[in-house]
N, C-alpha and C positions, 0 to 999 in steps of 0.2 A: 241785668237786673229787671224785670218787670213794675210798674209804680205798684207799691205800698202804702195806705192808708194807714198813717202813724196815731194822729190824736185829730181830735174833737176838739172847738173852744166854742166855749158858754162865756158869753156876759151877758151876765143876769145885777137885778137890784135884792135878789132873795139869797145873799150870798151860802147864810149860816143854814139855812131847807136845803138848798140843794147840797151842800156838804153832804149834811143828815142824811140824803136822799141818796144819793149815790155811795155813804157807807151801808147803809141799810141791803143795796140793792149788790153791798160780798167785793165794794170795791175800796182798797187803801187807799188814801190817801197822804198828801205831803202839803208841804208848804213849798212852797220855792219863791226863792228873790232872786229880784233881778234887779240884772248890773243897774238901771235907771231908777233904783229908788223903790218903785212895786214893788211887789207880791202876786204869785194867782198859786194855787192849791189842783194838785197834778193830780186825778184819781186813776187808779189802776187795777185792773181787774187786777183781786188775787187768783195764784195755782198753788195747786195741792204740793206744791213743792215749797219749801218756809220762807219767806222771804222774795222770793221769784214774783214778778208778774208775767204777764203773756197778752200778747196782741199790743192793743191802743189802750191811748191814754189819754182824759176826757180833760181839756183844760180848760178851771173854774176860775176866770176875773169877778171882782166885785163893779157895775158903774151903780152912780150912783140916782141919775136919772134916766132907764133905759128910755123909755117914750121920747125922750128930744137928745140921745146921743149919736154922734157919727160912729160910732164904735157898731160895726159889725155885731146882731146876738152872735150870731153862728158863725163856724169857720170849721172848715174841712183842713186838713197837714197832709202833702204825699211828701213823701219820699224819692226823688228819682232820680237817674245814672245823670240826667244832661240837660240842668238845669237850664243855661244857657238855653240850650237849642226848645226844652220846650215852654219856657217862658214864651220866645217868638212866637211862635207859633200857635198860643194861645193869644195872644195880646194880634193876631191879625187877624182872631175872627170879629167879625162883627157885635157890635152888642158887646165885648168884649171890655170890658172900662179898668187899666191897671193901677192898683195905689201905690206897689213899693216895685220898684225897677232893681235885677237882683246887687242885691248888698250881700257882701260879707261881715258873717257876724260870728261870736265866739265858737259858737256849735254849730255852725256851716254855710252855706252859702244860699239867701230867702232870695223870695218877692212873694208877691200878695200879689192876687187878682180877683173880682169880679166878674165869676161866667153873667152867661147871657141871662141870667133870673136876676142876677145881682149878689149869689152867696159868694159868701168868700173863699178862695181860696187860695192858703199857703204851699206853695213846692217850696221841698230842702232839699239839697243834697249835704248832706252829711261829711264833716270830715274826717277824711280816712284816720 
């Protein structure tokens, strides 16, 4: 299976406006509760088949102070087959910073790195 873009995460201090923006673009937005007690908003493109979504999702997280936050403002999420091998290859590249080593989570095995330009990249191997 080739690598597949499955999500873009935007951390924003303008959450209500961002939700409204993506709804106006034709995304369906739902609230998702996180096991750690927080929540985020998942925006998915609508499909012609009622209730079905297509392609990737945009995850919107609220930040109180975007300028002084250590949380990355932007993150891409890719689905991969061999997470640990891909992580090791990425971590070996000069300029790549590891933020989260491969970790088993309820929805799959995940890792997070920053690319050489500092963009946050999540890789995930979904549970079968």
